[in-house]
C-alpha positions as CSV (number, residue, x, y, z in Angstrom):
1,M,-0.2,0.3,0.0
2,A,1.3,3.4,-1.3
3,K,2.2,5.9,1.6
4,A,-0.1,8.6,1.3
5,E,1.8,12.2,0.7
6,E,1.7,14.5,3.7
7,P,0.0,17.9,3.0
8,K,2.5,20.6,1.7
9,V,2.2,24.1,3.4
10,V,3.2,26.8,1.4
11,V,4.6,29.9,3.0
12,K,4.9,33.0,1.3
13,P,6.6,36.3,2.5
14,V,4.4,38.9,4.0
15,G,4.9,42.2,2.1
16,R,4.6,45.5,3.2
17,L,0.7,45.6,3.2
18,G,0.5,43.0,5.8
19,G,-0.6,40.1,4.2
20,L,-3.6,41.9,2.6
21,D,-3.8,42.2,-1.4
22,Q,-4.5,45.4,-3.2
23,I,-8.1,45.0,-3.7
24,H,-8.9,44.5,0.2
25,V,-6.7,47.8,0.6
26,A,-8.5,49.6,-1.7
27,L,-12.0,48.5,-0.2
28,I,-11.0,49.4,3.3
29,I,-9.7,52.9,2.1
30,L,-13.0,53.4,0.4
31,V,-14.9,52.2,3.6
32,C,-12.9,54.8,5.3
33,V,-13.8,57.7,3.4
34,L,-17.4,57.0,3.3
35,V,-17.5,56.8,7.0
36,A,-15.8,60.0,7.1
37,L,-18.3,61.6,4.8
38,V,-21.2,60.1,6.7
39,V,-19.8,61.6,10.2
40,V,-19.1,64.9,8.4
41,L,-23.2,64.8,7.0
42,A,-24.5,64.1,10.1
43,Y,-22.6,66.0,12.7
44,Y,-21.1,69.2,11.0
45,H,-23.4,72.2,11.0
46,P,-21.1,75.4,9.6
47,T,-23.0,78.7,9.3
48,A,-21.2,79.6,6.2
49,I,-18.4,77.9,3.7
50,T,-15.7,75.7,5.5
51,I,-12.9,74.1,4.0
52,V,-11.7,70.8,5.4
53,N,-8.1,69.4,5.2
54,N,-6.9,72.7,3.2
55,T,-3.6,73.0,1.8
56,T,-2.0,75.6,-0.4
57,L,-2.5,73.1,-3.3
58,A,-6.2,72.4,-2.9
59,K,-8.1,75.5,-3.3
60,P,-11.5,74.8,-4.9
61,V,-12.5,76.0,-8.3
62,H,-16.1,77.3,-7.6
63,T,-17.0,79.6,-5.1
64,S,-19.4,78.6,-2.1
65,S,-22.0,81.1,-4.1
66,E,-22.0,79.0,-7.3
67,M,-22.4,75.8,-5.5
68,L,-25.5,77.3,-3.6
69,N,-26.9,78.5,-6.9
70,L,-26.2,75.0,-8.5
71,T,-28.0,73.3,-5.5
72,E,-31.1,75.6,-6.2
73,R,-31.3,74.4,-9.5
74,L,-31.1,70.9,-8.5
75,L,-33.3,71.2,-6.2
76,A,-36.1,72.9,-8.7
77,S,-35.2,69.9,-10.8
78,Y,-37.4,67.6,-9.0
79,N,-40.4,69.5,-9.5
80,N,-41.2,67.5,-12.5
81,F,-40.3,64.0,-11.1
82,N,-43.6,62.1,-11.1
83,S,-42.9,60.7,-7.6
84,S,-43.4,62.0,-4.1
85,L,-39.9,63.7,-5.0
86,N,-41.4,66.6,-6.4
87,L,-42.0,67.8,-2.9
88,L,-38.5,68.3,-2.3
89,P,-38.7,72.0,-4.0
90,Y,-41.3,73.1,-1.6
91,I,-40.0,71.4,1.5
92,T,-36.2,72.2,1.4
93,N,-34.8,75.5,3.1
94,V,-32.2,76.7,1.0
95,S,-31.4,79.8,2.9
96,A,-30.2,77.7,5.7
97,A,-28.1,75.3,3.7
98,N,-24.5,74.3,4.8
99,I,-21.7,74.2,2.2
100,I,-18.6,72.7,2.9
101,Y,-15.6,72.1,0.4
102,I,-13.7,69.0,1.2
103,A,-10.4,69.4,-0.1
104,S,-9.2,65.9,0.2
105,I,-11.6,64.6,-2.3
106,K,-11.6,67.9,-4.0
107,S,-15.6,68.4,-3.7
108,W,-18.4,69.9,-2.1
109,L,-20.7,68.6,0.5
110,I,-24.1,70.6,0.6
111,R,-26.7,70.1,3.3
112,V,-30.1,71.4,3.1
113,P,-32.8,71.2,6.0
114,A,-36.0,69.6,4.9
115,T,-39.2,69.3,6.9
116,N,-41.6,66.3,6.2
117,P,-45.0,68.0,5.7
118,A,-46.8,64.7,7.1
119,T,-45.0,64.3,10.2
120,N,-43.2,67.5,10.8
121,V,-40.0,65.8,11.3
122,S,-36.7,67.4,10.1
123,F,-34.2,66.1,7.8
124,Y,-31.1,67.0,5.5
125,V,-30.9,66.5,1.9
126,G,-27.5,66.5,0.7
127,F,-25.5,66.5,-2.6
128,L,-21.8,65.7,-3.1
129,I,-20.8,67.8,-5.9
130,N,-17.3,67.2,-7.8
131,D,-15.3,70.9,-7.7
132,S,-13.8,70.2,-11.5
133,N,-17.0,68.6,-12.8
134,T,-20.0,69.8,-11.4
135,S,-22.2,67.4,-13.3
136,N,-20.6,64.5,-11.2
137,V,-23.3,65.0,-8.5
138,L,-23.9,62.4,-5.7
139,P,-27.5,62.5,-3.8
140,L,-27.0,61.9,0.0
141,I,-30.8,60.7,-0.1
142,Q,-32.6,57.8,-1.1
143,T,-33.2,59.1,-4.6
144,V,-32.0,59.6,-7.9
145,L,-30.6,62.5,-9.7
146,P,-32.8,64.4,-12.3
147,A,-32.6,63.5,-16.0
148,K,-32.1,67.1,-16.8
149,L,-30.8,70.1,-14.6
150,S,-33.7,72.7,-14.4
151,Q,-33.0,76.6,-15.0
152,N,-35.6,77.4,-12.2
153,K,-34.3,77.7,-8.8
154,V,-35.2,77.1,-5.2
155,V,-34.9,80.5,-3.7
156,A,-36.6,80.4,-0.4
157,K,-38.6,77.5,1.5
158,G,-41.5,76.2,-0.4
159,V,-40.7,78.7,-3.5
160,V,-39.3,78.0,-6.9
161,Q,-37.9,81.1,-9.0
162,L,-39.2,80.3,-12.7
163,Y,-36.5,80.8,-15.2
164,G,-37.5,83.3,-18.0
165,H,-40.4,84.5,-16.3
166,Y,-40.4,88.1,-14.6
167,P,-42.5,89.9,-11.8
168,C,-45.6,91.5,-12.8
169,N,-44.8,94.6,-10.8
170,K,-48.7,95.0,-10.2
171,Q,-50.5,96.2,-7.1
172,P,-52.1,94.6,-5.8
173,M,-49.6,91.3,-6.1
174,P,-51.3,88.5,-8.6
175,V,-51.5,85.2,-7.2
176,Y,-52.9,82.6,-9.6
177,W,-54.5,79.7,-7.7
178,F,-54.4,76.7,-10.1
179,I,-56.4,73.9,-9.2
180,D,-58.4,70.7,-10.5
181,P,-61.0,70.2,-8.1
182,Y,-61.3,66.3,-8.7
183,A,-57.5,66.2,-8.0
184,P,-56.3,65.3,-4.4
185,G,-55.9,68.7,-2.5
186,G,-57.7,70.9,-5.1
187,I,-60.8,71.9,-3.1
188,K,-59.0,71.7,0.4
189,S,-56.5,74.0,-0.9
190,L,-58.9,76.9,-1.4
191,N,-59.1,77.8,2.2
192,Y,-55.3,78.3,2.1
193,A,-56.3,80.9,-0.8
194,I,-58.8,82.4,1.2
195,Q,-56.6,82.8,4.4
196,L,-53.7,84.5,2.1
197,Q,-56.3,86.7,0.9
198,N,-57.8,87.9,4.1
199,M,-54.3,87.8,5.7
200,L,-53.1,90.3,3.1
201,K,-56.0,92.2,2.3
202,G,-55.5,94.9,-0.4
203,K,-52.1,93.5,-0.8
204,V,-52.5,90.7,-3.1
205,N,-55.3,89.7,-5.6
206,V,-55.6,85.6,-5.4
207,T,-57.9,84.5,-8.4
208,I,-59.0,80.9,-9.1
209,K,-57.6,78.9,-12.2
210,I,-59.4,76.1,-13.3
211,F,-56.7,73.5,-15.1
212,S,-57.9,70.1,-16.0
213,T,-56.0,66.9,-15.2
214,Q,-56.3,63.2,-15.5
215,A,-58.3,63.3,-12.6
216,T,-61.3,65.4,-14.0
217,Q,-60.8,63.2,-17.4
218,A,-61.3,60.2,-15.1
219,I,-64.9,61.9,-14.3
220,A,-65.7,62.9,-17.7
221,S,-65.3,59.3,-18.9
222,Q,-68.2,58.4,-16.9
223,Y,-70.5,61.3,-16.8
224,G,-69.3,63.3,-19.8
225,I,-67.0,66.1,-20.4
226,A,-69.6,68.9,-19.7
227,N,-70.9,67.2,-16.4
228,A,-67.4,66.6,-15.3
229,Q,-66.6,70.6,-16.0
230,L,-69.1,71.9,-14.3
231,L,-67.8,71.7,-10.6
232,G,-64.8,73.8,-12.0
233,K,-67.0,76.0,-13.3
234,Y,-68.9,76.4,-10.3
235,I,-65.9,77.1,-8.2
236,F,-64.5,79.7,-10.6
237,C,-67.5,81.4,-10.6
238,A,-68.3,81.6,-6.8
239,S,-64.9,82.9,-6.4
240,L,-66.0,86.0,-7.9
241,Q,-68.7,86.8,-5.3
242,P,-68.4,87.8,-1.9
243,N,-69.8,85.0,-0.1
244,F,-67.0,82.6,-2.0
245,E,-65.9,81.9,1.6
246,K,-69.3,80.4,2.6
247,F,-69.4,78.3,-0.4
248,E,-65.9,77.0,-0.3
249,N,-66.8,76.0,3.5
250,L,-69.8,73.9,2.7
251,L,-68.3,72.6,-0.6
252,S,-65.2,71.0,1.6
253,S,-67.6,69.9,3.9
254,L,-69.5,67.8,1.4
255,F,-66.8,67.0,-1.2
256,T,-65.6,63.3,-1.1
257,G,-63.6,63.4,-4.1
258,S,-66.7,61.7,-6.3
259,F,-68.6,63.5,-9.0
260,M,-70.7,66.4,-7.9
261,G,-73.9,67.1,-10.2
262,Q,-75.7,70.5,-11.2
263,V,-78.7,69.8,-8.5
264,E,-76.1,69.1,-5.6
265,L,-73.6,72.1,-6.4
266,S,-76.9,74.3,-7.4
267,N,-78.1,73.8,-3.4
268,I,-74.7,74.5,-2.2
269,A,-74.4,77.8,-4.2
270,N,-78.2,78.7,-2.7
271,E,-77.3,77.9,0.8
272,S,-74.0,80.1,1.0
273,G,-76.0,83.2,-0.3
274,L,-74.6,83.5,-3.5
275,N,-76.0,85.6,-6.3
276,Y,-77.6,82.8,-8.3
277,S,-78.5,85.0,-11.6
278,E,-74.8,86.1,-11.5
279,L,-73.5,82.7,-11.0
280,S,-75.8,81.2,-13.9
281,S,-74.8,84.2,-16.1
282,C,-71.1,83.5,-15.5
283,I,-71.1,79.5,-15.8
284,D,-72.9,79.8,-19.0
285,T,-70.0,82.2,-20.4
286,S,-66.8,80.3,-18.6
287,Q,-66.0,78.1,-20.9
288,P,-63.8,80.5,-23.1
289,I,-62.1,82.2,-19.8
290,I,-61.2,78.6,-18.6
291,N,-59.7,77.5,-21.7
292,N,-57.7,80.4,-21.4
293,Q,-56.6,79.5,-17.7
294,A,-55.5,76.2,-19.4
295,L,-53.1,78.1,-21.4
296,L,-51.8,80.2,-18.7
297,A,-51.2,77.0,-17.0
298,S,-49.2,75.5,-19.8
299,Y,-47.2,78.9,-20.3
300,Y,-45.8,78.5,-16.5
301,N,-45.5,74.9,-17.3
302,I,-47.6,73.5,-14.7
303,T,-47.6,69.8,-14.3
304,Q,-49.3,69.1,-11.0
305,V,-51.9,70.8,-9.2
306,P,-52.7,72.8,-6.8
307,S,-50.0,74.6,-7.8
308,I,-49.4,78.7,-7.2
309,I,-48.2,81.4,-9.2
310,V,-47.2,84.5,-7.4
311,D,-45.9,87.8,-8.9
312,C,-45.9,86.0,-12.4
313,N,-42.3,84.4,-11.8
314,L,-42.6,82.5,-8.4
315,M,-44.4,78.9,-7.9
316,A,-45.2,77.4,-4.8
317,L,-47.5,75.1,-2.9
318,P,-50.7,76.5,-1.1
319,Q,-48.9,76.1,2.1
320,T,-46.0,78.1,1.0
321,A,-47.8,80.8,-0.8
322,Y,-47.3,83.0,1.9
323,N,-43.6,82.6,1.7
324,A,-43.5,83.7,-2.1
325,V,-45.3,86.7,-1.6
326,C,-42.9,88.0,1.0
327,F,-40.0,86.6,-1.1
328,A,-41.4,88.8,-4.1
329,N,-42.0,91.7,-2.0
330,S,-41.0,91.6,2.0
331,T,-42.5,95.0,2.9
332,L,-46.0,93.3,2.3
333,C,-45.4,90.7,5.2
334,G,-44.8,91.9,9.0
């Protein structure tokens, strides 16, 4: 019987890396860099530009102002996302943004505080932007980058400045309140419109604009386009009368998201004390006006409702319309 060979043990000399190959060393370095970034993101709270690991050979190419401008455009680019990310322009506060230049990786770390509107919980939205190639952006939230960088900018909490649009320079300041009454939040937002008008009485002119979306189209597929548009016409025409607040309160208490017909709307109008003769005349002649309102929505590239246009160049949500008015003209708010 042949004698079994004993196992051979091959001993290699330990190199400069202590037995670790280059792949493992690279992974360790990468983990250390990521841990450092997380620590900076979580605990660092600068009030102005800070340069970390500064050397005379590692000066940033861009300024903190340029990075803030880019961040404003990045946030505004989320406005057209078909997801909850389209709320980012309206829940972030760019005026409190932290801007850090990290010289060791030649990148900018921007942290923008945000507030969850549903829970009122604060959190941070962050971006790591390469200093020499600002198109190289790493979002530090669970999201993806917009496919295209917007020319619009987030300029205040819940306020987006529209590129290519300019202030109206009119008194009182115009506020266009675009809603689809069958879309979620449309009718409920009217209370914000009334509050804004009452709060800044004589300083702003809030006008209701009806913009039909898929929500109204879904109603039209069941009840016909004329019936589906009736709710919007009632709201628009009622908004032109002094008792609109009473109409809105009663409508909000009865509206469930389902189709509302002529009889129900007529009863609400009568109980609200509206001038029914004027209301009927307005409804009969309102279609061309509402068509023009749809063109105005297209002019402002409105893709979601409710959307508020303030002073012809700022876009906001119902909850942040007051912020937009104050940004446009701080003397109106006190």
